Legacy VTK file of the C-alpha trace (Angstrom):
# vtk DataFile Version 3.0
C-alpha trace
ASCII
DATASET POLYDATA
POINTS 630 float
-12.274 12.675 -115.875
-14.988 11.278 -113.457
-12.256 10.218 -111.087
-10.470 13.544 -111.155
-13.827 15.302 -110.765
-14.715 13.139 -107.776
-11.272 13.753 -106.115
-11.543 17.499 -106.633
-14.981 17.342 -105.079
-13.812 15.374 -102.039
-10.925 17.759 -101.615
-13.162 20.710 -101.635
-15.563 18.908 -98.995
-12.637 18.189 -96.658
-11.590 21.841 -96.981
-14.937 22.911 -96.104
-15.225 20.342 -93.235
-11.787 21.502 -91.751
-13.104 25.144 -91.598
-16.552 24.084 -90.036
-15.145 21.610 -87.518
-13.240 24.264 -85.188
-16.334 26.243 -85.317
-18.512 23.387 -84.429
-16.153 22.387 -81.488
-16.065 26.011 -80.395
-19.892 26.236 -80.061
-20.115 22.925 -78.364
-17.460 23.841 -75.880
-18.796 27.296 -74.925
-21.879 25.758 -72.943
-19.388 23.589 -71.154
-17.464 26.445 -69.728
-20.622 28.254 -68.799
-22.272 25.320 -67.047
-22.833 25.642 -63.329
-21.157 23.274 -60.802
-23.351 20.299 -59.820
-23.823 19.954 -56.075
-25.363 16.658 -54.870
-28.344 16.275 -52.588
-27.956 15.731 -48.936
-28.145 12.001 -47.921
-29.173 10.205 -44.810
-25.750 9.033 -44.222
-23.518 11.530 -42.273
-20.268 9.902 -43.254
-21.245 10.224 -47.024
-22.212 13.930 -46.418
-18.926 14.675 -44.659
-17.058 12.944 -47.593
-18.952 14.978 -50.198
-18.210 18.226 -48.234
-14.564 17.347 -47.886
-14.351 16.650 -51.814
-16.043 19.904 -52.737
-13.733 21.769 -50.351
-10.655 20.427 -51.852
-12.213 21.305 -55.318
-12.917 24.864 -54.133
-9.285 25.201 -53.076
-8.110 23.946 -56.429
-10.332 26.306 -58.453
-9.260 29.252 -56.279
-5.464 28.546 -56.876
-6.271 28.384 -60.556
-8.014 31.835 -60.127
-11.278 30.334 -61.282
-13.257 32.255 -58.618
-16.680 31.330 -59.948
-16.172 27.626 -59.648
-14.395 28.208 -56.250
-17.368 30.112 -55.047
-19.786 27.376 -56.321
-17.695 24.761 -54.562
-17.544 26.461 -51.152
-21.399 27.100 -51.446
-21.788 23.364 -51.884
-19.693 22.726 -48.769
-21.882 25.090 -46.717
-24.858 23.037 -47.932
-23.441 19.981 -46.119
-21.682 21.687 -43.204
-23.691 24.923 -42.714
-21.378 26.249 -39.942
-18.028 25.575 -41.355
-16.018 28.798 -40.608
-13.141 27.781 -43.142
-15.609 27.286 -45.930
-17.317 30.697 -45.179
-14.041 32.563 -45.122
-12.948 30.849 -48.458
-16.420 31.683 -50.033
-15.781 35.400 -49.100
-12.307 35.334 -50.620
-13.743 33.797 -53.838
-16.435 36.409 -54.248
-13.831 39.067 -53.403
-11.643 37.562 -56.189
-14.692 37.686 -58.483
-15.081 41.391 -57.617
-18.648 40.762 -56.405
-18.054 42.913 -53.426
-21.637 42.866 -51.967
-21.485 39.145 -51.457
-17.955 39.289 -50.317
-18.935 41.936 -47.554
-21.904 39.751 -46.655
-19.744 36.625 -46.098
-17.030 38.642 -44.225
-19.635 40.357 -41.869
-20.993 36.927 -40.975
-17.679 35.888 -39.735
-17.316 38.958 -37.554
-20.445 37.815 -35.593
-18.878 34.482 -34.860
-17.316 33.994 -31.355
-15.067 30.998 -31.790
-11.299 31.199 -31.262
-10.677 30.650 -34.965
-12.968 33.304 -35.879
-11.197 35.809 -33.440
-7.851 35.109 -35.182
-9.418 35.989 -38.598
-11.102 39.225 -37.681
-8.255 41.624 -37.706
-7.650 40.787 -41.342
-11.238 40.859 -42.287
-11.912 44.229 -40.683
-8.885 45.564 -42.676
-10.353 44.161 -45.878
-13.860 45.357 -45.323
-12.447 48.879 -44.746
-10.802 48.534 -48.204
-13.885 47.356 -50.163
-16.480 49.300 -48.088
-17.689 51.506 -50.865
-16.687 49.426 -54.047
-19.432 48.299 -56.472
-19.820 44.966 -57.873
-18.003 44.586 -61.233
-19.493 41.235 -62.191
-23.376 40.682 -61.919
-24.433 37.471 -60.241
-28.143 36.858 -60.886
-28.709 33.424 -59.321
-27.185 31.550 -56.338
-25.334 28.687 -57.903
-26.144 26.243 -55.042
-29.177 26.160 -52.880
-27.784 26.874 -49.401
-28.877 25.122 -46.246
-31.269 26.900 -44.084
-29.125 29.065 -41.601
-31.033 31.191 -39.113
-31.361 31.661 -35.414
-34.591 29.696 -35.266
-33.841 26.336 -36.738
-30.882 24.022 -36.535
-30.283 22.562 -40.005
-31.321 19.054 -40.284
-27.983 17.938 -41.657
-26.320 19.133 -38.489
-28.907 17.420 -36.168
-28.447 14.258 -38.315
-24.636 14.557 -38.002
-24.891 14.839 -34.228
-27.120 11.805 -33.829
-24.737 9.579 -35.814
-21.691 10.881 -34.063
-23.452 10.206 -30.760
-24.113 6.675 -31.382
-20.616 5.946 -32.700
-19.010 7.912 -29.575
-20.999 5.780 -27.268
-19.629 2.438 -28.591
-16.069 3.837 -28.418
-16.642 4.887 -24.767
-18.162 1.588 -23.844
-14.801 0.037 -25.070
-12.829 2.614 -23.169
-11.319 3.880 -26.373
-11.222 7.511 -25.001
-8.902 8.969 -27.622
-10.924 7.842 -30.678
-14.080 9.025 -28.824
-12.452 12.406 -28.260
-11.487 12.911 -31.863
-14.857 11.882 -33.064
-16.802 14.256 -30.645
-14.331 17.257 -31.100
-14.675 17.063 -34.871
-18.414 17.006 -34.645
-18.528 19.965 -32.351
-15.999 21.863 -34.405
-18.498 21.884 -37.295
-20.142 24.570 -35.210
-17.216 26.911 -35.210
-18.792 29.042 -38.072
-22.243 29.407 -36.123
-23.251 32.476 -34.082
-23.778 32.148 -30.378
-27.622 31.868 -31.036
-27.215 29.228 -33.678
-24.705 27.120 -31.724
-27.004 27.337 -28.557
-29.956 26.135 -30.876
-28.148 23.134 -32.150
-26.447 22.240 -28.902
-29.903 22.419 -27.204
-31.069 19.331 -29.245
-31.003 16.104 -27.320
-28.171 14.965 -29.413
-26.115 18.222 -28.884
-26.527 18.026 -25.128
-25.493 14.413 -25.028
-22.450 15.194 -27.130
-21.426 17.851 -24.557
-21.886 15.434 -21.585
-19.940 12.757 -23.478
-17.180 15.258 -24.227
-16.794 15.955 -20.641
-16.648 12.390 -19.611
-13.985 11.576 -22.375
-11.862 14.636 -21.447
-11.907 13.754 -17.751
-10.899 10.194 -18.392
-7.976 11.656 -20.493
-7.130 13.940 -17.598
-8.016 17.034 -19.615
-9.804 18.497 -16.644
-9.848 22.169 -17.848
-11.600 21.143 -21.058
-13.917 18.691 -19.258
-14.974 21.513 -16.725
-15.540 23.935 -19.606
-17.764 21.350 -21.644
-19.767 20.316 -18.454
-20.358 24.139 -17.775
-21.528 24.749 -21.368
-24.067 21.763 -20.711
-25.246 23.291 -17.508
-26.025 26.508 -19.122
-28.284 24.579 -21.454
-29.814 21.961 -19.096
-28.821 22.388 -15.468
-30.529 19.331 -14.337
-28.254 17.098 -16.626
-26.865 13.981 -14.783
-24.153 11.465 -15.638
-25.018 8.044 -17.154
-24.863 5.283 -14.674
-22.559 3.083 -16.767
-19.833 5.871 -16.723
-20.058 6.969 -13.129
-16.999 6.764 -10.957
-16.318 8.348 -7.500
-13.841 10.738 -8.878
-15.943 11.675 -11.975
-18.962 12.283 -9.709
-16.883 14.398 -7.396
-15.699 16.487 -10.373
-19.179 16.801 -11.874
-20.693 17.968 -8.580
-17.839 20.630 -8.130
-18.321 21.901 -11.599
-22.077 22.185 -11.084
-21.597 24.052 -7.772
-19.259 26.371 -9.530
-21.765 27.006 -12.201
-24.611 27.929 -9.894
-22.170 30.120 -8.027
-21.314 31.816 -11.289
-25.050 32.272 -12.074
-25.522 33.902 -8.645
-22.511 36.143 -9.363
-24.050 37.179 -12.628
-27.433 37.869 -11.142
-25.714 40.162 -8.586
-23.765 41.836 -11.407
-26.936 42.489 -13.315
-28.482 44.017 -10.214
-25.424 46.429 -9.906
-25.863 47.328 -13.723
-29.487 48.179 -13.047
-28.653 50.156 -9.921
-25.929 52.068 -11.917
-28.309 52.738 -14.789
-31.173 53.957 -12.560
-28.973 55.639 -9.835
-26.395 57.307 -12.099
-28.411 57.886 -15.227
-26.247 55.422 -17.291
-27.840 54.456 -20.569
-28.402 50.842 -21.410
-25.427 49.378 -23.344
-25.669 49.414 -27.154
-25.383 46.259 -29.097
-23.221 47.672 -31.886
-19.542 47.209 -31.982
-17.748 50.680 -31.148
-16.463 52.514 -34.194
-13.019 53.334 -32.205
-10.894 50.893 -30.173
-12.055 52.598 -26.903
-15.233 54.661 -26.913
-15.807 57.054 -23.979
-18.043 60.124 -23.467
-17.143 62.397 -20.387
-19.751 63.044 -17.727
-21.829 66.022 -18.803
-22.322 67.583 -15.376
-19.845 67.580 -12.611
-20.794 68.745 -9.098
-18.610 69.176 -5.921
-19.163 66.331 -3.530
-21.186 64.133 -6.003
-19.686 60.941 -7.490
-17.995 60.781 -10.762
-19.183 57.960 -13.122
-16.866 56.633 -15.960
-18.278 54.489 -18.696
-16.451 53.299 -21.786
-16.719 50.523 -24.395
-14.069 48.666 -26.074
-13.979 47.215 -29.630
-14.266 43.567 -30.304
-11.135 41.727 -31.066
-8.709 43.589 -28.689
-8.708 40.945 -26.027
-8.963 43.427 -23.244
-8.456 41.993 -19.883
-8.503 45.251 -17.901
-9.510 48.854 -18.152
-7.801 51.545 -15.926
-8.850 54.979 -15.040
-5.717 57.070 -14.431
-6.365 60.370 -12.745
-4.847 63.343 -10.751
-6.520 65.814 -8.373
-5.377 69.297 -8.399
-2.075 68.191 -10.131
-1.316 65.814 -7.322
0.103 62.332 -7.451
-1.370 60.010 -10.107
-4.006 57.570 -8.945
-5.497 54.499 -10.602
-9.013 52.992 -10.483
-9.902 49.661 -12.214
-13.101 49.594 -14.185
-15.497 46.785 -13.772
-16.808 44.799 -16.860
-20.656 45.565 -16.867
-21.936 43.969 -19.989
-20.538 42.674 -23.385
-18.274 45.642 -24.062
-18.958 48.147 -21.369
-16.748 48.838 -18.389
-17.773 51.142 -15.482
-16.353 52.585 -12.155
-17.698 55.094 -9.897
-15.453 57.492 -7.930
-17.321 58.320 -4.692
-18.344 61.957 -4.133
-16.656 62.072 -0.559
-13.297 61.937 -2.303
-13.892 64.550 -4.807
-13.027 67.855 -3.339
-11.088 69.320 -6.242
-10.583 72.292 -8.398
-9.009 70.256 -11.204
-9.595 66.657 -12.042
-7.423 65.292 -15.042
-7.928 61.788 -16.329
-7.579 59.333 -19.264
-8.462 55.620 -19.806
-6.150 52.698 -20.792
-7.278 49.195 -22.043
-4.896 46.525 -21.206
-4.585 42.817 -22.288
-3.762 39.889 -20.050
0.049 40.547 -20.521
-0.525 44.211 -19.314
0.207 45.571 -22.686
-1.902 48.612 -23.718
-4.044 47.871 -26.542
-6.332 50.955 -26.523
-6.606 54.221 -24.863
-8.761 57.343 -24.523
-6.670 60.431 -23.815
-3.126 60.256 -22.444
-0.736 61.455 -19.715
0.144 64.365 -21.832
-3.371 65.049 -23.107
-5.879 64.085 -20.331
-9.539 65.221 -20.182
-10.004 67.741 -17.329
-12.937 68.619 -15.173
-12.844 71.963 -13.331
-14.681 73.247 -10.475
-14.516 76.786 -8.969
-12.789 76.952 -5.782
-14.867 76.633 -2.508
-16.171 80.016 -1.116
-15.273 80.551 2.584
-18.284 80.314 4.819
-19.542 83.682 5.830
-18.464 84.967 9.200
-21.568 85.466 11.434
-20.672 88.011 14.274
-22.619 87.424 17.308
-23.694 90.362 19.708
-20.944 92.094 21.521
-18.161 90.775 19.243
-16.146 93.173 17.027
-16.785 92.447 13.470
-13.800 91.654 11.070
-11.867 94.720 9.863
-12.513 96.720 13.061
-9.768 97.096 15.510
-11.151 96.304 19.071
-10.081 98.310 22.027
-7.151 97.027 23.875
-8.177 95.444 27.206
-5.596 93.805 29.438
-7.016 90.544 30.384
-6.591 89.334 34.008
-3.611 87.192 34.634
-4.494 83.637 35.392
-2.390 81.451 37.213
-1.583 78.363 34.957
-2.859 75.122 36.255
-0.230 72.722 37.367
0.134 69.957 34.864
-0.796 66.634 36.007
2.135 64.439 36.948
2.796 61.074 35.363
4.688 59.826 38.387
4.160 59.282 42.130
5.922 58.026 45.146
4.446 54.700 46.583
4.622 53.491 50.020
2.825 50.431 51.441
2.775 48.835 54.833
1.448 45.197 54.769
0.858 42.243 57.239
0.463 38.534 56.227
1.524 34.987 56.301
3.721 32.455 54.441
2.656 29.024 53.509
5.538 26.849 52.257
5.423 23.287 50.731
7.619 20.767 52.553
7.927 17.404 50.661
8.305 14.108 52.456
11.662 13.014 54.146
12.721 16.662 54.543
15.205 17.224 57.468
13.913 19.708 60.045
15.865 22.023 62.159
15.891 19.500 65.162
17.104 16.707 62.762
13.772 14.977 62.361
12.307 13.693 59.119
8.905 14.673 57.787
6.762 11.702 57.134
4.488 13.127 54.426
4.071 15.927 51.973
2.609 18.932 53.617
2.488 22.837 54.024
4.262 24.814 56.699
3.354 28.291 57.945
5.613 30.773 59.426
4.929 33.436 62.070
3.182 36.774 61.039
5.129 38.627 58.468
5.354 42.528 58.376
6.564 44.164 55.137
7.241 47.593 54.033
7.503 48.484 50.226
8.581 51.741 48.745
9.065 52.848 45.156
7.898 54.906 42.164
4.715 54.966 40.130
5.507 56.155 36.610
3.367 56.475 33.336
0.420 56.475 35.716
0.050 52.648 35.715
3.555 51.324 36.096
5.236 50.665 39.539
8.814 49.830 40.550
9.454 49.113 44.128
11.765 47.539 46.643
10.795 46.166 49.966
11.824 44.412 53.273
10.115 41.826 55.345
10.541 40.840 58.991
9.091 37.831 60.849
9.630 36.606 64.396
9.567 33.026 65.671
10.165 31.034 68.770
13.036 28.572 68.991
12.797 25.825 71.771
15.747 23.713 72.955
15.516 20.924 75.557
18.196 20.673 78.063
18.825 17.986 80.691
16.056 19.241 82.984
14.439 22.202 81.272
13.215 23.664 77.896
14.816 26.984 76.776
12.697 29.168 74.626
14.123 32.140 72.705
12.714 34.558 70.173
14.540 35.131 66.820
13.694 37.162 63.767
14.419 36.966 59.974
14.687 39.563 57.384
14.124 39.157 53.697
14.329 41.693 50.772
12.326 41.882 47.482
12.135 44.037 44.356
9.403 43.998 41.696
7.687 45.710 38.823
3.791 45.691 38.397
1.338 47.059 35.983
-2.091 48.344 37.210
-5.219 48.137 35.146
-8.582 50.011 35.045
-7.011 53.270 36.125
-10.393 55.043 35.752
-12.157 52.769 38.239
-11.938 52.695 42.103
-11.064 48.975 42.135
-7.661 48.452 40.304
-6.244 44.962 39.858
-2.479 44.671 39.202
0.083 42.090 37.985
3.845 41.784 38.131
6.999 39.886 38.752
10.314 40.459 40.452
12.771 38.708 42.731
12.938 37.636 46.419
15.788 36.732 48.783
16.418 35.687 52.411
15.725 32.921 54.795
12.297 31.421 55.189
11.412 29.355 58.236
8.351 27.238 58.131
6.833 25.499 61.224
6.496 21.780 61.213
4.097 19.850 63.459
6.085 17.504 65.654
4.927 13.948 66.296
6.232 12.789 69.764
5.818 9.070 70.194
7.244 9.053 73.835
4.298 11.473 75.051
4.964 14.579 76.890
5.099 18.078 75.629
6.289 18.334 71.913
9.083 20.741 70.815
8.448 23.478 68.289
10.241 22.316 65.032
10.602 24.014 61.772
12.329 23.794 58.355
14.341 26.663 56.744
13.899 27.127 53.015
15.940 30.312 52.347
17.645 31.370 49.157
16.900 33.270 45.896
13.245 33.066 44.645
11.450 34.214 41.468
8.454 36.146 42.592
5.030 36.446 40.817
2.584 38.876 42.262
-1.208 39.715 41.738
-3.107 42.072 43.826
-5.982 44.506 43.935
-6.246 48.140 45.235
-9.571 49.667 46.465
-9.345 53.472 46.429
-10.433 55.288 49.487
-10.537 58.677 47.580
-11.307 59.749 43.973
-7.593 60.496 43.441
-6.569 57.111 44.978
-3.895 58.696 47.084
-4.711 56.071 49.746
-6.007 52.652 49.059
-6.727 49.278 50.886
-4.487 46.665 49.223
-4.644 42.846 49.105
-1.898 40.840 47.560
-0.946 37.269 46.717
2.821 36.266 45.887
4.074 32.911 44.743
7.711 32.154 45.336
9.787 29.757 43.395
13.266 28.908 44.709
15.949 28.906 41.903
19.266 29.323 43.890
20.809 28.892 47.203
24.529 29.710 48.259
26.686 26.679 48.930
24.106 24.278 47.625
23.173 22.749 44.158
23.855 24.919 40.928
21.343 27.680 40.082
17.983 26.553 38.622
18.522 23.002 39.659
15.407 20.859 39.374
15.382 20.279 43.246
14.901 23.920 43.778
11.561 24.051 41.954
10.020 21.726 44.592
10.358 24.697 46.978
7.137 26.704 46.558
5.976 29.326 49.072
2.701 31.470 48.926
2.829 34.819 50.666
-0.647 36.298 51.320
-0.828 39.791 52.825
-2.944 42.917 53.110
-2.482 46.550 53.968
-2.618 50.074 52.916
-1.045 51.743 49.854
-0.103 55.523 49.927
0.643 57.294 46.600
1.690 60.986 46.722
LINES 1 631
630 0 1 2 3 4 5 6 7 8 9 10 11 12 13 14 15 16 17 18 19 20 21 22 23 24 25 26 27 28 29 30 31 32 33 34 35 36 37 38 39 40 41 42 43 44 45 46 47 48 49 50 51 52 53 54 55 56 57 58 59 60 61 62 63 64 65 66 67 68 69 70 71 72 73 74 75 76 77 78 79 80 81 82 83 84 85 86 87 88 89 90 91 92 93 94 95 96 97 98 99 100 101 102 103 104 105 106 107 108 109 110 111 112 113 114 115 116 117 118 119 120 121 122 123 124 125 126 127 128 129 130 131 132 133 134 135 136 137 138 139 140 141 142 143 144 145 146 147 148 149 150 151 152 153 154 155 156 157 158 159 160 161 162 163 164 165 166 167 168 169 170 171 172 173 174 175 176 177 178 179 180 181 182 183 184 185 186 187 188 189 190 191 192 193 194 195 196 197 198 199 200 201 202 203 204 205 206 207 208 209 210 211 212 213 214 215 216 217 218 219 220 221 222 223 224 225 226 227 228 229 230 231 232 233 234 235 236 237 238 239 240 241 242 243 244 245 246 247 248 249 250 251 252 253 254 255 256 257 258 259 260 261 262 263 264 265 266 267 268 269 270 271 272 273 274 275 276 277 278 279 280 281 282 283 284 285 286 287 288 289 290 291 292 293 294 295 296 297 298 299 300 301 302 303 304 305 306 307 308 309 310 311 312 313 314 315 316 317 318 319 320 321 322 323 324 325 326 327 328 329 330 331 332 333 334 335 336 337 338 339 340 341 342 343 344 345 346 347 348 349 350 351 352 353 354 355 356 357 358 359 360 361 362 363 364 365 366 367 368 369 370 371 372 373 374 375 376 377 378 379 380 381 382 383 384 385 386 387 388 389 390 391 392 393 394 395 396 397 398 399 400 401 402 403 404 405 406 407 408 409 410 411 412 413 414 415 416 417 418 419 420 421 422 423 424 425 426 427 428 429 430 431 432 433 434 435 436 437 438 439 440 441 442 443 444 445 446 447 448 449 450 451 452 453 454 455 456 457 458 459 460 461 462 463 464 465 466 467 468 469 470 471 472 473 474 475 476 477 478 479 480 481 482 483 484 485 486 487 488 489 490 491 492 493 494 495 496 497 498 499 500 501 502 503 504 505 506 507 508 509 510 511 512 513 514 515 516 517 518 519 520 521 522 523 524 525 526 527 528 529 530 531 532 533 534 535 536 537 538 539 540 541 542 543 544 545 546 547 548 549 550 551 552 553 554 555 556 557 558 559 560 561 562 563 564 565 566 567 568 569 570 571 572 573 574 575 576 577 578 579 580 581 582 583 584 585 586 587 588 589 590 591 592 593 594 595 596 597 598 599 600 601 602 603 604 605 606 607 608 609 610 611 612 613 614 615 616 617 618 619 620 621 622 623 624 625 626 627 628 629
């Protein structure tokens, strides 16, 4: 009986235990589900901190995929404790709060990303703006009383110590890699360190990069990328460093001639950009003070392209066009398209004057209109329209009343408008003769020729010249006649005549006879300074005929020497320069002096035309006389 009773008691005890055990387990498990995620403390080892942040980032992604948004939010909060400016962690934290339906914190995290200016942040902004519009007025469905993880200090006054520590350690490692010429590994390390600031605002990034370690990281980044031939990135990095510390210099151990040249050029370009920015700020101030433009608002416009038409438009005064474009549109150009009085369309490109503001001024001198219709278009770098204010079909229109005609002032003795004056037959005046553009030209001249006679030239008496020299002919008389047209141009033909003595020695006497030669010429000249009494002229033409030059004889046997000469006739090119001195204001009569140079280019029965031997025959013809133009 005792045994049966004991068995029954044990059976009842086991039944009670089987009932209580699930309850105990349930009560013990409940706190486990409610327990907050543990986030370790920041250490002095940057590699260890980075490893902890990477592990919790993976955990957050795993919890998010399992729809455990609470643990996901706690994980990403822990990541931000170790990497305060991680853009990806900030975005995933916002998504986690959004999934928890804690919309206030989701909006706070989303809006922080909108402030960031990195390339990755820009790619997220369109989606974030869309989601913010959807949850704008939603209230939290879950109450979050405490922050699960103590966040790192993130403000615009202090760079988090964990960031500074990470930069210092990265700098030491990068310097060792650079000393060993391991540029690729150094690039990877520096770029990863700098990328940790992608989730920082411009002020926060400037604060952290202004630290000594941050500045040196930028300097080393430029050196590394230069040695890897990434010149664009190297220049951008050096420029970023110059903005923070313009007096920065290259470390001696990394200096090369090419790097120093690149560094100096980048520094010069930076100072030129600074000067350009100062001039731009001056223009902004002049626009604000001279045209009443209000200072630019810091807020992002609520519409893609914000514009307020000028309130008061006056004839003859400039039109000022100011607009602002929304962030994230990647606007490269804003164009003002307008029509004046329904005329042809015109365009004016606005200048960027601030963060989001674009401005242009159409001068008042060009604004004589009754109707001025315009619209604004924002374009990206490819020329695609991304925003507009107004359109071709619906432009904004300024209208001005038409100009009133000036009142007619009637002087004494003049019949006022509307009154028929008495008919008086005016005296008939003989019309003035129009000034002719042409005249007849006639000029008698007197002068001499001087011709070059080279050594070993055969003279008329069969002698040979013993040296190079110049021969002169007898006095030359010329007559030129032609036409002056278009006031300054002259085409003429002329004839010259010269006489000379020919001596022939007989058996007992010397016979002297007079002979003459005639040449012809034609030319075109242009006269200058027609309003002056002294008028130079230049021209060219042709000349033809025989030319006889006297040669000084050398008689070794004594006695009277014969007159000898050399004839150099043929066809000549003629260059002419001269000057006329008017004797009357109308210059119908003028004294004229002239110099001609003649180059022989052909002679019948001799060498071919333009033979090189011909050009040794050069003659100068100097003359003076009168010119008549009537």
